[in-house]
N, C-alpha and C positions, 0 to 999 in steps of 0.2 A: 557330820549336822550342816559346818562350816565349809563345806567344800563336798562335790558330787561325791558319788559311790567309786571307789575304785574297781578298774575294770580288768579283765586280762584275756589275752590274746587265749583264742583254747583253738587246737587243730585235731583233726581226724582223719586218720586213714584207714579205708574200712573197707572188705571185701567188697565186691562188688553184688553177691548173693546176699549180702547184711543191710546191702544200704538201705531198704525199703524200713528195716526192723532199725534202723539206729533214727531215721527221720521220722518214725512214728513215735519211739520213745524219746526224742527234744520236742515233739510238737505238743505233748503232754504234760514235760515239766513244764517250756514256759517259759526259760531261762537264758534261752542262747539267742543273740540277734547274729543270724546267717550274712558271712558277706557273699559277695559277687564273686567266684574265682576266674572270672570272662575276663576283668579288672587284670588280673596279674599277667595274663596271659598275652598282654599288647607288650609286655616283657619278655625278647627273645631266649634268654635264659631258661624263664617259666615255661616258655610254648616247648622248648625240647622235651621239657621230662613229662608237661601236662598237655592234655586239650581239655576240652568244653567239653561237661558230658551233655548225651542226647537227650532231646526229650523225650518224658514217660511215653509209653505207646498207649496207654490209659487216657491221655489227658486230653487230645479228643473226642473223645468218648464221654469222658466227664462231661466238657464244657457244653455236649451238645443236652446230655439231661438235665442238665443247669438250665438251659435254654427254657426247656420244655416246663420244670417245675416252676418255674418264673412267668411261664407262659399263665400257667394253669392257676397258678396264685395270684396274677396279676386280675384274672378273671372272677374272681371270689373278693380279695380286697375294691375291687371297684363296684361290688353291686352288694354288697353290706351292708344292712341298713341298723348295724349299732351306730350309734350316736359319734359325729367323730370329733373331739376338742380339737378346741383351736390351741393361741398360746395361753392363756387364761387357764385352759382346762389342763394343759400339759404342766404348767405350775405350780397349779394347786392340787386337782384331784385324777392326776394321770390314773389308768388300768394298769393295776400291776403287770409284772410281765412273766409269761409263763417261761418256767427253767426246765425244758427238755435236754435229759441224757443222752446222748448220740449210745447208739448198742455198736458192740465189740464186733460188727460183722465183718468177713474177708468180703475183698472188694468185687468177686463175680457174684457175690448172694449180693450186696449190695446193688449192683447194674443190674440184676434181676428183679429186684423187688421192686428199683425206682421204674423199670418197663412195664411192670405188671399193673404196678399202681398207676402209671397214667394213662397205658391203655385203656385200666377197669373208670379212671376217671371222662377219659375222651367218647367213650359206650355211652356212659351218663347224660353227656354235655350233647351228643351228637344232635342234633337240630335245635338243639335249646338257642347257641349263641348266635345262629344265622338267623333264626324267628327274631328275636331281640333287636337283630340289626335291618332286618327289612322295616320291623315297627319301627325303629326309632326313623329310620329315613321317609318312612310311609307320614308318619304324623309332622317333620319337618313340611313337608311338602305340601301336606294341606293345611296348614299353621298357614305358608305362605299363602295359600287360595284363599283362607278365610278373612286373612289381612285385603286382601286387595279387594274382595267384595265387601269390606265393611264400609266403607266410604259412598257404595251405591247403595247400601241397604234401603235406601227410604225411595228410592225409585220402583216406581211401578211396570217394570219391564218383564216381559217371560224372557229367561235366556237362552230360551231354544231358539230366539227369534234371530237374538244376535248373531254377525258371522255373515256371510255372502250366501245369498240363495240364487237362484235362476232369474229372477227379476229385481230383485232389491238388494242391497247390503244393509245392514245396520250395525253399528260401530257404537262402542261402550266405552266412557273412559273420563280422564282425570286432569281436566285442564286449569295450566296457571289464570288464576282468578284476573291480574294485573293487565293481558292482554286478550283477555276475551271474548271483547267487541271487536278488535281485530281479527279474531279466527272468526268468527260470525259475520263478518264482513266480506271475508275473503273465501268462507266457503261457497256462499251465494254468489258471487262475482266470477268465481271458477268453475262454476259446476251446473247444468242444470236443474231442477228438481231437487237437489241437496238440501237437506232441511235439519236444522239442529231442534229435535221435539221436541225432549224436557232438558231442564237443569236446573240445578238444586247446588247452593253453595253449602259444603263441608268446611272442614277445618281450615282455619288458615285463610290465604289468599286463596283457594282453589275452589273449584266447579266439579260436581258431575254431571256428566254431559248423554246423551243419545242423539245420535245422529244415525240421519238415513239419504239413502239415494240411490237412484238407482244402478243394477248392476254392473252396466258399462261404465259405469264413472266410480266406484269400486276403488280400485289403484290412486285415480288421483285422489279422492278425498281422504287413501287414507297417507298420502303423500305429505298431504294440506296439514293431518291433524298430527303426524309425525314432528315437520318443519316447527310447530307452534307449540311444542312439548305435552300434546296429550298421550299419558298416561294406557293404552289400549289395555283393558281388559277382557280375558277370553274366558268364555264360558266353562270351557274345561268340561263339555259333556253334559254338564246340568241342567236341571228342568226348572220351571217354575220363576217364581221372583229370588231378589239378591237373597231377600231375608230366610226365605226358603231354601236355598241353598249353604247358609250361610247355616244354619239350622241343623238342614244336614249331616254337612263337613263337624260340627263340635261334636254329633254325636256317634258320629265315626272316630272322634280323637279320644271321648270318654271309653267307647269299647275297646280302640288299643292299648291306652291306659289301665284298664283291666286288664287286659290279656297279659299288657305287659309285668303289669305287679304277680299275675299268676307263675308265669316265667323268672322271674325273679327269684322268687320263692322257694321255688323247685330247686333253682339254681344252689340259693343258701342253705338247702334241707339238702343236698350233695356237699356242700360247706363243712355243714356238719358231722358229718359222714367223715369226709376225707381231709379237711383241714390239715388236722393235727398231724394225722398220718404224713402228707404233703410237706408239711412245713419239719419234720423232724427229717426226712429225707432229704430235704434241702441244706438242713444245717448237715447230714454227713455226707454229703455228697463235695458240701464248701471246705469242709476237710479234708477230703481225700485230694479235691483239687489244689489246697494250700501243699500238702504233703508231696504230690507228684510234680506242680512247679517248681517247688522252690528246689529240686533235685536240677534244676538248668543251671543251678548257680554254683555248681560243685563244679571239680574240675576231676578228671581222670587219667587210670592209666589203662594197660589192655586190661587189668584183675582188680582195680584197688580203684573205688573212689576219694576225693579230697575233698577235705569239708574245714570249712575256715570259717572262724566269728569271734563276738564277744561274749562275753560271761564276766558277771559281778564277780568279783574275789569272796565273797560272803556266801557264792552259790558255786562255785570251780568245784570244790572238790565233791557236792555232791553230786552235781553233774557228770564226773568224772566217773565215779561211781558207780553211776545209775547206766553209764553207758559201756561201760564194763560189763555192766551184769545179760548185755541185752543179748550176746551172742556166746556161743562156746568156742565160735573162732577168733583171732585173735583179733585186736581193735589196738592199732597205735595213737597214743592221747598225748598232746604237748600245751601245757600252760605256761603263757609264756608272759614276762608283762611289756606291754605297747610301748612298740618303737616307733611308732607314726607320729606326723603332728599332731598338736592339739585339736586342732580343726576335725582333725580327719575320727578322731575316737567318738563315740557314741556317750553322752551325757543319761545315766540314770539319778536322780534326787531322791535322798534317803532321809528326807525329813521327818523323826516322828513325832504320830499324835494330834495332836490340832493344827501343829506347825505343816501337815502335810497337806493341809487345804487350802493352805496360803501361795503353795506354788503355783497356784492358779492366778494370780499375780503377778511371782515373778513371770511367766511364761506368755502371760499378756507384752511384755515386753522384750523379751528373748530367751533361751534357753541357754543355761550357763556352758560356757565351753570347758573342756573336761581338768585345765588348769587353771580354773576363775573360783573366784570365793561364790558361794550358792549365798545371794542376799536375802534369802527367803527368809531366814531367823533374824533377820535385820530389820524386814521390811513387816513382821507382824506386830513388835509392839508399837511402833513409828505410825503403822498408819492407821491404827486403832486410836490413839494417841490423837492424832491430826484429826479424825472425823470424828471424834467429840466434840474437840476446840471447835469446828467447825460448826458443827448441830448445835451446841450449847444449851439443848431443853431436853431436863428429866423426861418428861411427857412425849418427845419424839421420839427420845431415846426408847420409850416402855412402845412403842409401835412398831419400831426398828426391831427389837427384839421380839415382837410377836411375829412380825414376818419373817425373820429366819428362823426361829423355833417352827412357824408352819410349814414353812417350806421342809424343813428337817424331816418333820415327824406326821405331815398329814399331804402333804406334796410333792413334788418330784425329787426331792432328796432323798426320797427311802430305796433310790433306783438309778437316777443319773446322777454321776460325781462330780459332771458341774454344777449342777445345783445345789448337791450336798454342800460344796465347798463356798457357796454362796449364801448358802442360808446360815453355815456357821462363822461365816465373815461376819456377816450380817445381825448376828444374834452377839457376838462378841463384840461387835460395832455399836448395838443400841446397849449392851450393857457398860460399855467404858462410858455411852453417851448422859446415860441416868447417872451415875457418879459425879461425871463433870458438869451436868446441867444439875443436879442438888446442890455441890456447892458452890454455884456462881447466880445459884436462884430461878432456874429458869424452868417455869413451872405453867406450858404454854403461854409463856412468857412472864407476865405478872398477874394472870388469869388468876393463880390460885390465893397469891400473898394478899393483892391489892382489892379483887372483885366479890373473890369468896370465903376472904377473911380468914384463911388458915396460916395464923402468925407464927405455929410453931416449925413450917420449915424457915425461916426467917433466920430461927437457932444454929442450921446449920448451913448457913453463908458464910464462904469463909473470902470470897471473892465479890466484888461487882463490877463485872466487864464495862456498864456503861457510867461506873460512878469513877470509875482509875482506866480509860482509856490510855494514858499514857504509858502506862505501868502495865497491862494487856498488850499495847505494841512492842513494849521493850522486853517482856516474855514472848515473846512471838519471835523477832529477832533470836534472841538467844537458844531458844530451841533450834531454828536453822542453823545458827552457827556450830552448836554442839553438832547437830546431823554432819554439818559440813566437814567439819572435825574427824569425825567419824570414819567417811566417805575417806576423808585424805589418810589416815591411819591405816585401813585399810588398802587403799591404791598402794600403800609403801609394801606392807606385810605381801600384799600379791606380787609386787613387781621385784623386790628381792628373790621370793621363792622361784623366779623365772627365771633369774640373775642379770634383771635388766636395770643396773643401778644408776643409771642418769635417768632413764623412768620414777624412780622409787624417790630422786628430788627435787623431783616437777614440781611436788604443789607444797613442798618445805617452807618456800617463802612464805605462804599464809599464816603459819604459825607463827615464825618470828614478826610478822606486823602483828597481829593478835596480842604478842607479849609487849610490843613496844605500844599498841594501846593502850593494855592493862597500869603499861609501868607511869604511862605518861599520865594516865587518868590520874595516878598516887602521886604524883609529884615526885617520882621519881625519874632524875633528868639522865643518872649517867648509866643505868640498866636500859632504860628506854634507846638512850641511843645506840648503844652497845648492841640491839637488836632490829634496831632500824638499820643499820650497816649491813647485817646479813641477808635482811630480807630484800634490802633493793638488788645487792650484789646477784643473788638466786632468780629474784625475778628475773634479772637481766640474762641471767644465763638461760635459766629456761624457758624463756621467751622470745629473748633474740628481741629482732625488732616490733615484735607484738606485744613487750610489755605491755601498752598502753591497754591495748585491748585486754590480755589478761587480767589485769588490775581491775579493770569496770566489769566485766565478766564476774569477777570474785563478789564486788558490790552488789551485782545486779542478782546474784543466787543468794544471797544474806537478804534482800530487801523485798526477795521474790516470798519469803516465808512470813509477810506482813499479811500475805492474805490470811493466815490464820486467822488476824484479828479481823479484817474485814467480813468474811462470810461468819465469822461468832456474834457479829456486831450485829447484820445484816439479819442472822437467824433470829435474835434477840428483839428485835425491831421491827422488823415485820409482825410475829407473833404478838409484839403491843401494839399493832396499830389494828391488826384484827380485832383484839382485845378491843381498844375505844371507838370501834365500828360497832360494836355488839352492843355495848354500852349506849352508844347514840340512838339506837333502835330500840331497848328492850322498854323504853316508854311510848312506844306509839301505839294508843290505845284499839284493843281488841288483840291484831296481829304483832306486837310486837313481839311476843314470846316468841313465834313461829320464824321470823324474821330475823332473831337471835339466833334461835335453835340453826336454823340454818349454815347462818356466815360462823358460827363457834366447827360447826362441821366439815363443810365445804373450806374455809378459810384456814383452817390450820390442818386440813388434810395435804390443802395443794401445798401451805408452806414445808410439810412438812418432806413430799413428794420433793416438791424443789430445793430443799436444804438438803436431803439426803442425796440426790444424783450431784449437786455441787458438791459436798463433801466430801464423795467419793471420786471424783472428776479429780477436783483440784489436791485428794491427798496421794494421788497416783500422780497426775504431774510433778509432786514435790519429788516424788520418789525417781522418779523416771530421767526427770531432765536434770534439778539437781544434784539427786544425792547420784543416784548411778554417772553419772558426770565425772565425777572422781577418782571412779574407781573398777566399772563394771562396763565388760565392751557388749557382752552375750554373743549368743550367733553360736554354738554348741548343738551339735546334730540329736534329737534324743534317742536314746537309747529304746528301742521296736525289738523287743522278743518276739520271735519263731514260735507261736505257740495257736491252741484253739479257745477260739469265744465260742461258748454252750448257753448262754444265757440273750437270749431275744423273744422279741414278740409276737406269739403266736396269732393263729388269726381266731377270731372270735366265732 
């Protein structure tokens, strides 16, 4: 619990014709992280004994089948009519995942079924996808054409007249209003017989215009219109007035959308028949892909495959026995303690029960190294305590507890381990806040005791943070000093375990400094100076010329815990301020009660969100910066076993 789970090296020598069965069993066990033997082959000694295992001949076929299944899955998922949930829905009302148990099919049977299923779905989809694509393109073109006609909808000009005829040309377009007069003048001066027949102001500074000229002057007029920024509109084969063309276009768009709905419903019907089967095939193909791809990490001789990996000590014998029972042919298995550097050994955390969920906080910083203390068990109580101190309101605690329970029992915590961890942390943090809030008198600030007259709540108050600010500050700094000392002790233990004796004494000067201050405060001069001398010597020894920075850094670490009182007082003060505003508006005639209710809900909801976010961020900060700085480095590799994941969201 205080350290990562012990890991062992495990090596197999397997006859090549048994490799598939061994890989399958390892995949089912999900207990071994396979190492890449190709890294070993860079060593000439290893290269003489082993060669890289070749890619499995089925690897390419599996990849092609997965690509085809994904193509069909994407078609179905893109056209699903089910409501898509956003972040809020994913947190609080996620759909339950479908658990599909893969079958025990031989690989040729799986390939045959996949090919048959893909062909059957493609046959049913034939023409539907292409027609949908054509509808989408046509609809976009029609929308663009309708939008181009909209500015000239009120002009009484038949569209069939627009364009160049045998004797005359008519132009329809949108001209900038700021230079419209200059445009008219140039058209008249530059051409004989050219005239703007009608114009009308449209949105903004733009004008719709109709310009007519002799056919021989059409190119010249066209150039002038383009010069002045006129957006010319093509009739695109439509007849009648622009507003009539718009009506025709909208009718066509509606028809296309109705056809689109029919086609989408047909595809959804196909999805209802084939979606689950397709999801099952995808899962089974992914499993087969994992099993064939992992073999490229093996080494091999002419007849034997060499497999190397990591296994937790608690499961080493189980894995060894299971692999021995896979085949009647001999399999050589070696279990050994790791001889690699700690940074190269994967780390599996083994915290029990509720502590397992607090691994989420540890991993936010970094995975511990294999030879390092796992700080999860240390984070759990102190994080909850800091969180409660900084929120310091029982009602905010109940709200936090309710949010955590909602995530756990109604929300995504039922299916997602990260959301479940967040739900557990919020629930415990809320419960701790209820306790701290009750003994400090925080019930939406002073709402319950002062304004609602619930006086019995005063009987359980043990400490009033507003009346004893100095004591609250001293308490906060004392808590910080206790946690820093715990971190120093953990650092000493950790460095002694590693054999780093010089590193172990690096922060012992802090202990002597604290003893000096205690004895000095108690007016015990001799013990005080006895502690002062080793404190100074150890500080100089461990920090050399940087001793001043080490000293001020430690003082800064201690003072950083003043944020406990700062956020606690802000939380209490903010709630009191909201209550004061509620009292001010309560007596407003007719609407006072409504304004008070709005302030009560919105103000305290805002205060709760603000304080919970602040308490989480600052609690994390105190652990990651001040506490971890005394003993924890992190940077370990997470243990990732080779195994199948059989739970996923199927198509609906």
